[in-house]
C-alpha positions as CSV (number, residue, x, y, z in Angstrom):
1,M,7.3,12.4,42.6
2,C,9.7,13.2,45.5
3,F,12.8,15.3,45.2
4,G,16.1,15.2,46.9
5,S,15.9,15.1,50.7
6,K,12.2,14.5,50.5
7,C,12.7,11.0,49.2
8,P,12.6,8.1,51.7
9,I,16.1,7.4,53.0
10,L,15.6,3.7,52.7
11,N,15.0,3.9,48.9
12,V,18.6,3.2,48.0
13,V,18.4,0.8,45.1
14,F,17.4,2.0,41.6
15,R,16.8,-0.6,38.9
16,S,15.8,1.0,35.6
17,N,15.3,-2.3,33.7
18,L,17.0,-5.7,33.5
19,F,20.2,-4.0,32.2
20,M,21.1,-1.3,34.8
21,E,21.0,-1.0,38.5
22,F,22.4,1.5,41.0
23,K,22.8,0.7,44.6
24,I,23.8,3.1,47.3
25,L,26.0,1.0,49.7
26,K,26.8,3.7,52.3
27,R,26.1,7.4,52.9
28,S,28.7,9.6,54.7
29,K,27.7,11.1,58.0
30,K,30.2,13.9,57.5
31,S,29.3,15.0,54.0
32,K,26.9,14.2,51.1
33,A,29.4,11.6,49.8
34,R,27.9,8.2,48.8
35,L,29.5,4.8,48.2
36,G,27.7,3.0,45.4
37,L,27.6,0.2,42.8
38,L,26.5,0.8,39.3
39,K,25.7,-2.3,37.3
40,T,25.6,-2.2,33.5
41,P,25.5,-4.8,30.7
42,H,29.3,-4.6,30.5
43,G,30.1,-4.9,34.2
44,E,30.0,-3.0,37.4
45,V,31.4,0.3,38.5
46,E,32.3,1.1,42.1
47,T,31.4,4.7,42.8
48,P,32.6,7.4,43.3
49,A,34.6,6.8,40.1
50,M,36.7,8.9,37.7
51,V,35.8,8.4,34.0
52,P,38.7,9.1,31.5
53,V,37.7,10.6,28.2
54,A,38.1,8.5,25.1
55,T,37.3,11.3,22.6
56,Q,37.8,9.4,19.3
57,G,37.2,6.0,20.8
58,T,40.6,5.9,22.5
59,V,42.3,7.4,25.5
60,K,45.2,9.1,23.7
61,T,48.4,7.1,23.5
62,L,47.1,4.0,25.4
63,T,45.5,0.8,24.3
64,S,42.1,-0.1,25.9
65,E,43.9,-2.9,27.8
66,E,46.3,-0.5,29.3
67,V,43.5,1.9,30.3
68,A,41.8,-1.0,32.1
69,K,45.0,-2.1,33.7
70,A,45.5,1.4,35.1
71,G,42.3,0.9,37.2
72,T,39.7,2.4,34.9
73,Q,36.2,1.1,35.3
74,L,34.2,3.3,33.0
75,L,35.1,5.4,29.9
76,I,33.2,8.2,28.1
77,A,33.5,8.7,24.3
78,N,32.5,11.7,22.3
79,T,29.4,11.5,20.2
80,F,30.2,14.7,18.2
81,H,33.7,13.6,17.1
82,L,32.7,10.0,16.4
83,H,29.8,11.2,14.3
84,L,32.2,13.3,12.2
85,K,34.8,10.5,11.9
86,P,34.5,7.6,11.3
87,G,30.7,7.9,11.6
88,E,28.3,6.0,13.8
89,E,27.1,3.7,10.9
90,L,30.6,2.4,10.5
91,V,31.0,1.8,14.2
92,K,27.7,0.0,14.3
93,E,28.7,-2.1,11.3
94,M,31.9,-3.1,13.2
95,G,29.8,-4.4,16.1
96,G,29.4,-1.3,18.2
97,L,31.8,0.9,20.0
98,H,32.7,-1.6,22.7
99,K,33.9,-4.1,20.1
100,F,35.3,-1.4,17.8
101,M,37.7,-0.2,20.5
102,N,38.0,-3.5,22.3
103,W,36.7,-2.1,25.6
104,K,35.2,-4.8,27.7
105,H,33.9,-2.6,30.5
106,P,31.1,0.0,31.0
107,L,31.0,2.8,28.5
108,M,29.3,6.2,28.2
109,T,28.8,8.6,25.3
110,D,28.0,12.3,25.7
111,S,25.2,14.0,23.7
112,G,27.4,16.5,21.8
113,G,26.0,19.5,23.7
114,F,29.2,20.6,25.2
115,Q,31.0,20.4,21.9
116,V,28.4,22.9,20.6
117,F,29.4,25.2,23.4
118,S,33.1,24.6,22.6
119,L,32.5,25.5,18.9
120,G,30.7,28.7,20.0
121,F,31.5,30.7,23.1
122,G,34.2,28.3,24.1
123,R,36.3,28.7,20.9
124,E,35.5,32.4,20.4
125,H,36.4,33.5,23.9
126,G,38.8,30.7,25.1
127,M,36.5,29.5,27.9
128,G,36.3,26.1,29.4
129,K,34.3,24.6,32.3
130,I,35.5,27.1,34.9
131,L,35.8,30.8,34.2
132,K,39.0,31.9,35.9
133,A,39.7,35.4,34.8
134,K,37.6,38.4,35.9
135,S,38.3,40.0,32.5
136,D,36.4,37.3,30.8
137,T,33.1,38.7,32.1
138,K,33.6,41.7,29.8
139,I,32.1,39.6,27.0
140,V,28.6,40.7,26.1
141,E,26.2,38.6,28.2
142,G,23.6,36.5,26.5
143,Q,24.9,37.0,22.9
144,Q,24.8,34.0,20.6
145,P,28.2,32.7,19.3
146,K,29.0,33.4,15.7
147,L,30.3,29.9,14.7
148,L,26.9,28.2,15.0
149,R,23.2,28.8,15.0
150,I,21.0,27.6,17.9
151,T,17.3,27.4,17.6
152,D,14.5,25.5,19.4
153,D,14.7,22.9,16.6
154,G,18.4,22.1,17.2
155,V,21.9,23.4,16.3
156,Q,23.5,24.0,13.0
157,F,27.2,24.4,12.7
158,T,30.2,23.9,10.4
159,S,32.3,20.8,10.6
160,P,35.8,21.6,11.8
161,L,37.1,18.8,9.6
162,D,35.7,19.5,6.2
163,G,33.5,22.6,6.4
164,R,30.2,20.8,5.7
165,K,27.1,22.0,7.4
166,I,25.9,19.7,10.2
167,F,22.5,19.8,12.1
168,L,22.2,18.2,15.5
169,N,19.0,17.9,17.5
170,P,17.8,15.6,20.3
171,E,16.5,12.9,18.0
172,R,19.7,12.9,15.9
173,S,21.9,12.8,19.0
174,I,20.0,9.8,20.5
175,K,20.1,7.9,17.2
176,I,23.8,8.5,16.9
177,Q,24.4,7.3,20.5
178,E,22.1,4.2,19.9
179,A,24.2,3.3,16.9
180,L,27.4,3.7,18.9
181,G,25.9,1.4,21.5
182,A,27.3,2.6,24.8
183,D,25.8,1.4,28.1
184,I,25.0,5.0,29.2
185,I,23.9,7.8,26.9
186,F,23.0,11.4,27.6
187,A,20.1,13.6,26.5
188,F,20.9,16.5,24.2
189,D,21.2,19.8,25.9
190,E,22.5,23.4,25.5
191,C,25.6,24.2,27.6
192,T,25.4,28.0,28.2
193,S,28.3,30.4,28.5
194,P,29.5,31.0,32.1
195,V,28.9,34.8,31.5
196,A,25.4,34.4,30.0
197,N,22.9,36.5,31.9
198,H,19.8,35.2,33.7
199,E,17.4,36.0,30.8
200,Y,19.4,34.1,28.2
201,T,20.2,31.2,30.6
202,K,16.4,30.9,31.3
203,K,15.6,30.7,27.6
204,S,18.4,28.2,27.1
205,L,17.1,26.1,30.0
206,E,13.6,26.0,28.5
207,R,15.2,24.7,25.4
208,T,17.2,22.1,27.3
209,H,14.0,20.9,29.1
210,R,12.2,20.6,25.8
211,W,15.1,18.7,24.3
212,A,15.1,16.4,27.3
213,L,11.5,15.3,26.6
214,E,12.4,14.9,22.9
215,S,15.4,12.7,23.8
216,L,13.2,10.5,25.9
217,R,10.7,10.1,23.0
218,A,13.5,9.3,20.6
219,K,15.2,6.6,22.6
220,K,14.3,3.1,21.5
221,N,17.1,0.9,22.8
222,K,16.0,-0.5,26.2
223,K,19.5,-1.9,26.9
224,Q,20.9,1.6,27.2
225,A,20.5,3.9,30.2
226,L,19.6,7.5,29.4
227,Y,20.7,10.3,31.7
228,G,19.0,13.6,31.7
229,I,21.1,16.8,32.0
230,V,20.6,19.5,34.6
231,Q,21.6,23.0,33.4
232,G,20.9,26.5,34.7
233,G,24.2,28.2,34.7
234,K,25.3,30.1,37.9
235,F,21.8,30.9,38.9
236,K,20.3,29.1,42.0
237,D,16.7,29.5,40.9
238,L,17.4,28.1,37.5
239,R,19.5,25.2,38.8
240,Q,16.7,24.2,41.2
241,E,14.1,24.6,38.5
242,S,16.1,22.4,36.2
243,A,16.8,19.7,38.8
244,K,13.1,19.5,39.8
245,F,12.0,19.2,36.1
246,I,14.7,16.7,35.0
247,G,14.4,14.8,38.3
248,S,10.6,14.3,37.6
249,L,11.3,12.6,34.3
250,P,11.9,8.8,33.8
251,F,15.7,9.1,33.3
252,E,17.9,6.3,34.6
253,G,20.4,8.9,36.0
254,F,21.5,12.5,35.8
255,G,24.3,14.5,34.2
256,I,25.2,17.8,35.8
257,G,26.2,20.2,33.0
258,G,27.3,23.7,32.5
259,S,30.3,26.0,33.1
260,F,31.1,27.6,36.4
261,S,32.0,31.2,36.8
262,G,32.9,33.8,39.4
263,T,36.1,34.8,41.2
264,D,36.0,31.4,42.9
265,G,35.2,28.7,40.4
266,N,35.4,25.9,42.9
267,K,32.9,27.6,45.3
268,A,30.6,28.3,42.4
269,M,30.7,24.6,41.4
270,T,30.1,23.3,44.9
271,D,27.2,25.7,45.4
272,M,25.7,24.6,42.2
273,L,25.9,21.0,43.1
274,R,24.3,21.6,46.5
275,W,21.4,23.5,44.9
276,T,21.0,20.7,42.3
277,F,21.2,17.7,44.6
278,E,18.6,19.1,47.0
279,E,16.0,18.7,44.3
280,L,17.1,15.4,42.5
281,P,15.9,12.0,43.5
282,E,18.4,10.4,45.9
283,N,18.4,6.9,44.4
284,K,19.7,7.6,40.9
285,P,23.3,8.0,39.8
286,R,24.8,11.5,39.3
287,H,27.5,12.2,36.8
288,L,29.3,15.5,36.7
289,L,30.2,16.4,33.1
290,G,33.7,17.5,32.4
291,I,35.7,18.4,35.5
292,G,38.5,16.8,37.4
293,Y,41.4,18.9,38.9
294,L,42.6,17.1,42.0
295,E,41.4,19.9,44.2
296,D,38.0,19.6,42.6
297,I,37.6,15.9,43.0
298,K,37.3,15.6,46.7
299,N,35.0,18.6,46.8
300,V,32.5,17.2,44.2
301,I,32.5,13.8,45.8
302,R,31.8,15.3,49.2
303,A,28.9,17.1,47.5
304,G,27.4,13.8,46.3
305,V,28.8,13.2,42.8
306,D,29.0,9.5,41.9
307,T,31.0,9.7,38.6
308,F,32.8,12.4,36.7
309,D,34.6,12.6,33.4
310,C,38.1,14.1,33.4
311,I,40.6,15.0,30.7
312,V,43.2,16.4,33.1
313,P,45.4,13.3,33.5
314,T,45.8,12.7,29.8
315,R,46.1,16.4,28.8
316,Y,48.7,17.1,31.4
317,A,50.6,14.0,30.4
318,R,50.9,15.2,26.8
319,H,52.5,18.4,28.1
320,G,55.0,16.6,30.2
321,T,53.4,16.7,33.6
322,A,53.1,13.8,36.0
323,F,51.0,13.9,39.1
324,I,52.8,12.8,42.2
325,H,52.4,12.3,46.0
326,S,55.5,13.9,47.3
327,P,57.1,17.3,46.7
328,A,60.0,17.6,44.3
329,R,61.9,20.1,42.3
330,G,59.8,21.5,39.5
331,L,56.7,20.9,41.6
332,V,53.5,23.0,41.8
333,R,51.9,22.0,45.1
334,D,48.4,20.5,45.1
335,R,46.1,20.9,48.0
336,F,45.0,17.3,48.3
337,A,47.5,14.9,46.7
338,G,51.0,16.2,46.7
339,G,51.7,18.0,43.4
340,K,52.8,17.9,39.8
341,L,56.2,17.2,38.3
342,D,57.3,18.8,35.1
343,I,59.4,16.2,33.3
344,S,60.5,18.7,30.7
345,K,62.9,20.3,33.2
346,S,66.5,19.4,32.5
347,V,67.2,18.7,36.2
348,Y,65.3,15.4,35.8
349,L,67.7,14.1,33.2
350,K,70.0,13.0,36.1
351,D,67.3,11.9,38.4
352,K,67.3,8.1,39.1
353,K,64.1,8.1,41.1
354,P,60.8,7.0,39.6
355,L,58.2,9.6,38.6
356,D,56.6,9.1,42.0
357,P,58.4,7.1,44.6
358,K,55.1,6.5,46.5
359,C,53.3,5.1,43.4
360,D,53.2,1.4,42.6
361,C,52.1,1.6,38.9
362,E,54.2,-0.3,36.4
363,V,55.8,2.9,35.0
364,C,57.1,3.9,38.5
365,A,58.2,0.3,39.1
366,N,60.3,0.1,36.0
367,Y,61.4,3.5,34.7
368,S,63.3,6.5,36.0
369,R,62.6,10.2,35.7
370,S,65.9,10.4,33.8
371,Y,64.7,8.0,31.1
372,I,61.3,9.5,30.7
373,A,62.8,13.1,30.7
374,H,65.1,11.9,27.9
375,L,62.2,10.4,25.9
376,F,60.2,13.6,26.3
377,K,63.0,15.8,25.1
378,A,63.6,13.5,22.2
379,K,59.9,13.8,21.4
380,E,59.3,10.1,21.6
381,V,55.7,9.0,21.9
382,T,56.7,6.5,24.5
383,A,57.2,9.4,27.0
384,L,53.6,10.4,26.5
385,R,52.5,6.8,27.0
386,H,54.4,6.4,30.2
387,L,53.1,9.7,31.6
388,T,49.5,9.0,30.6
389,Y,49.5,5.6,32.1
390,H,50.9,6.9,35.3
391,N,48.5,9.8,35.6
392,I,45.4,7.7,34.9
393,Y,46.6,5.2,37.5
394,F,47.3,8.0,40.0
395,F,43.8,9.5,39.5
396,N,42.1,6.2,39.7
397,N,44.1,5.3,42.9
398,F,43.3,8.7,44.4
399,V,39.5,8.1,43.9
400,A,39.9,4.5,45.2
401,K,41.4,5.9,48.4
402,I,38.4,8.3,48.7
403,R,36.1,5.3,48.4
404,E,38.0,3.7,51.3
405,E,37.7,6.9,53.3
406,I,33.9,7.0,52.8
407,K,33.7,3.3,53.8
408,K,35.6,4.1,57.0
409,G,33.5,7.2,57.7
410,K,36.4,9.6,57.3
411,I,34.8,11.8,54.5
């Protein structure tokens, strides 16, 4: 088995079976960015690509047709939430998740591992993917969260919906994902706290590696591609160890998991990606789990990420924020793509311009800031629909432009 840069450079096509193929079309000479094509039973994905999150089998406020029209190639749904409601057996009875949500394009489901983190350290300490406040590190390192119990056998926790006890392990996670029927599924893993010490992170990593093997053994559906997940926290030696181990296993692709800590979360993330990709096979697709601020996107693509899931465009939309190209009043500048417009500000009630004069989405072509500001202040759901559509289109278009820059040798 070869790892990372040790793999032959000409080995650019990976075909796991008759149902999935990944082809690297171009490698950047200026960075580690790759232009690729991922083929699945439900169509192709041009990479790099953003993957909006359809937590409950829907991108909040939009229909599946609208999400596709906004340029989306691939969605990721949440195994944990769909297991709780409506249940994977019902989804299977209805013809699988693609048919259930009328999504005719490629689809992923996560393993549920990050939701375990969210119910534990994430909920108790208010942490997400990137640790931003120095004060957060005062948390006792390595301690187990109180809201769930993690053992080598799996995870037991209380349902946030009805209080029932739920047990999730690799076999159960894979069976749920097979019933849901996505094109790409993920091995069950433990996502550690960004403040966990080396000792606890190493123990957690051993568990994640054991669960990776169990996930492979549990998988029966040959039409689905299974991605292994690399963990290891903020520690270089553990990230490299995990990448070598997961990279040596017969996964169809790789997910890069974990939370990123330090005074510079972006640097911690790009360092982690560099350590990881040095040890992974070159010819398989790489998915970064749960990231996507605009300033992050170009960095992770430069580092060699092929796909990444992202809640930012939809979450910001629900709070009244539109991403735009050009500066405007109410704007917080963004390093790469202009900035953000807060439509809740009263100044926009008399603004005849579209959300983004440089955007050609159907929202910007047909509606003014004034109208959308009115809808938002009136608490009309249509405002959220317009903002969500625009933001997803904006992010997809942003990544499409990056693909063009890679093609032209500019990144």
